N, C-alpha and C positions, 0 to 999 in steps of 0.2 A: 504495499501499500502505498504510496508516496506523502499523504501527508497522515501522522499522526496525532493522535489527542494528547494533549498535556499530559494527562492522567495516563494514555498508556506507556507514554515515555517515562516517565516515575516509574511504572510498575516495573517496566522492563531495567530501569535503571535499580530499582530495588531487588529484582531476579538477579541482577548479576551479581549485587553488594550481597546475597546468600549465600552463592558461590564464592566471593571472594574473601568473606573475613578471616584475616588472617593477625590484624593487628587491633588490639583490643586496650580500650584505656577505662580505667575505673578513677573517679573521682571522688576523692574522700579515703581516707588513710586509716581512717578507726577501724575498730574490729569487722564490723561488716566489710566494707571496703576493702581491705590487707587483705580478708579471708577470701572474696573473688574473685581481687587480683592472683593470688597465690594459688588456688584451683586451675583456673585460665591458663598460667606459666606451667603449670602442672602438665596439662594436658596440651602443648603443645604451642601454646598462643604468642607472640612476642606482644608481651604488654607492660603498658603504662598504667603505675597508683601517682595520681597527682593528686596532691593538697597546696593548702598555704602556708603550714607549719613545717618547717623541719626537721623539729621536735617530734611533733606525728608521726613524721616517717622515718624516723631514727627508732621509733618504738613500733612501727610496723617493722623494719627491716626485722628487728629480733624476734617478735613474733614469727613471724612468717619465717627465719631459720629454725624457731626453737619448733614450729611444729612441721618443717621438713624432716630434720633432725630425728625426729618420734617414728616418721613416717620410714626414713630411714633404717631407722633399726628396727622396722617390723619389717620391710624390703630386706632384712641382709641375711633375716631366716628361712626365706623364702626361696628356691631353686627357679621357682619361673621368674625372678628377678634377676637371677644372675646372683643372688648372694650377696656379700659387700661389696665387692666389685660395680655389679650390675645398680644398688641401690647407690654407691657414692656417686655415679655417675649419670643418676637421675634425679639426686637433690642436686647436682652442679649445673645440669642441665636449667633445670627449672630458674635456679636463682640469676643462671644467665639469660635466661628471655625477659625477664623483668628488670624496666627501668622506673627506679624513685625519683622523682622531681616537683620540685615546684614550680616548673615552667607548663602553666597549661597548655600556651598557645603550641607548641611546637609539640605536645603531647595528642590533642585534639587535631591538631591540623595531619597527621598520618595514620590517623585510626578509621577501622572500618566500623567498629560500635562503641557510643562511648555510654558508660553506664554510669548514673549518678548514685554516690552512696553517703550523702552530706546529714546535716542536721532534719529532724522532722520540721520542718516550718517551711511554708507556701511562698514566702517571700524572696526566702534564702535559693529554694530550689529555681524556680522561678526566675530569679536574675542571674542563677547559675546559665542555664539553658538559655539564654537573650544571648549570652557572651560566647558559648561554645558553638552555637546557630550560627555566628557570623564567621566563627573560623575551623567548622567541619567542615568536610569535602562533601560535596550533594551525595552522594550516596550513602555517607555516613547514617546509620542507623540509632534511635537514642535509647533508652533504655531509663528508669527510673528504679530505683528496688527500695521504696517507699512502700512500708507496709501500712500505713493507715491513710495518707491522702489522696485525692483522690487526680489516678492518671490522666484526665479532661481537662483540670484545672492548669496540671503542670505543665502538658504539651500546648496550652493556648498560648503563652511563652513565645514559641517556636515559628516558623514557617513551613514547619515539614511534620503537620502534626498525622499525615500518611506513613510517616516513617517513625513512629514515637510510640512506646509500649512499655509493660510493667515486666519486670525481670524480680521477683520477690522473694531471695533467697532465705534462709534460716541460718541463727546459731546454734553452736560453729561450724563455719561454711563448709569448710572442706569434711565436716562428719554428716551432718545434716542432707538426707539425699534430694530432699523435694525445690520442687522452683516451683514460683506460681508464674504461670504466664498470662500477662492479662495485656485484652484488647480493649482500646476503646472506638466507639460509636466509628469512628473515621480511621482508625489504621488498617492499612490495605492489609490484605491476604500475605502478599508477598515479604508481609515487613512481618506480623504475627509467625509465618511459616520460618521464616528465618530465625527471631528469637528462640522459637519453640528446637530446632536444629540444633541451635546454638549451646542451647541449655542441656539437649542431649550428649551432645558431645563432651560437655562438660563432666559426664557420668551422671548426672541426678535425673529425677525422674520428675518429668512436666506432669502438671494439669492445667487445665485452660481456665479463666473466668473473666466475668465481663467487668467493665468496674463498678463495683460496687461496695459501698463501706467495708475495711477491711478483708477485704477478697473471701476468700474463703475458711483458711483455716482460720483469723483473726478475727473473722464476725461469729465463727461458731466459740474461739476460746474466750475472748475477753473479757463475755456476759458472763460467760461459767463461772469466771475469776471472781466477777462481779457478784452476783448471785451466791456466793463465798464468801464473800467478807456483808453482805446483807446476810446471815446465818448470823457471823460474829456479830452482827450490830444488835440486832435482835437479843444477842442471849440465848440463842439456840442449839448453840454445840462450839465448842473450844476451837482451835485452831489445828491442834493436834489432831483430834477427832476429827474433823472433818475430811482432814488428808488423809488419815488412817482409812476411813468411811471409803474413800474413792480409789484410793491404793489395794486393801482389801474386799473390798465390795463391788468396784469396775473396774478394777485389774489396770490401770494406772499407773506407770512407773514412778509418777510422782502426784501428789495431791494439790491443787490449786496453788496455799500460800506456798510451798516450796516452788510451784511453778514460777508463782509472780517473784518470789523471791530472787530466782534466777535470772528469769526476763528482765526486773527492775520494776521498782514502784513507779517510777518516775516516768519508765516510755509505758505501762497499764493506764495512769492517770492520763498524760498525753493521749495517750488515743481515745480514752471512752469523752474526756475534756471537746476534744475536738468533734464527736460523732452529736454530742450532747450539744453543741452550738447547730451545727447542721441541722439536727432533725432532735425539737428542744422537745418535742409531745412523746417521744419514743420511753417508756418506761424506764427499758430494759439502761439503756446511756446515761442516765442521771446520777449527776456528782456522787461518790461515796465518802461523808466523813472522816471514816477509817483512815481510808485508803489516804485523802488528805494531807491529815494530820500525821500521818507520817512520812512523808515527802516533805509538808513543809520543814519538820525536824531533820530530814537529811539524811531518812533510814529508806534507804531506796533499795534493799536487799543484800544479798549475794557484794557486792560491787563497794559498795560502803563497811561492809561486816555487819550489818543488821538490816532488817525489816521486820519481817512478823516473826522473823527467827534470829539469833545472834549467833554467827561466825566468828572462826577465829582467822584472823587476815592475815 
């Protein structure tokens, strides 16, 4: 055909990008971002991990090296990986494929896919993607690792809404096998297929979901944790008994309070507050005084040494 529509050209460009994802750029050097970058490098992708803070990148390098060392030790006992020699090569190859940098322009301009994993703040994410959109190659795909914010709203800051979707990984990324692949009403089929295929190449089990609050896991999990807190607030049962009931009665590996402490009470509060603001009439999303009190006191869970339980840091 002599003349192709703009939509067709974009679809062809996106389809081509699907075949050519070789360079990955992850923006945000925290626990989630560094985990995503580590897994991408382990699976053979040239990967850049970008952050504005040199110290965050130093910490990320330490955490990635520590994680890879554990994997190397495991592989060194397995003939499938060539014992110690093969395990050492696996680790060195993964590290060589990874670049940690504060130079976002250089990293983004060479990327085939940009995955955002910064603070859960809509303004911050939109401002980031405005900048990224201006320097990324035309065929580059965009994805957000947000756990609770609308992908559609984040993507609205860009001029490539058809090449934008969600890739929601789970913590710790090298261990947890799931990734939720989120499509908006404007995500092109080729983009969604490319994100799905990318997730599979990382060794993840992909599930798809529309751009609904909390996607699948958090939409089920956060209200479950909230109901546990409401049981506690009413004095119906203790923290320990609620956790034991779900572990021994429902077969869950962790009780809701243990899980809330692991995820971070501030994270749970942030998600609930965001949903309540957007859907004020939904009872499940209403604020929790006990949770608010813990967060205000800095008792955020395992990461601070105390949440609903106390921990030895």
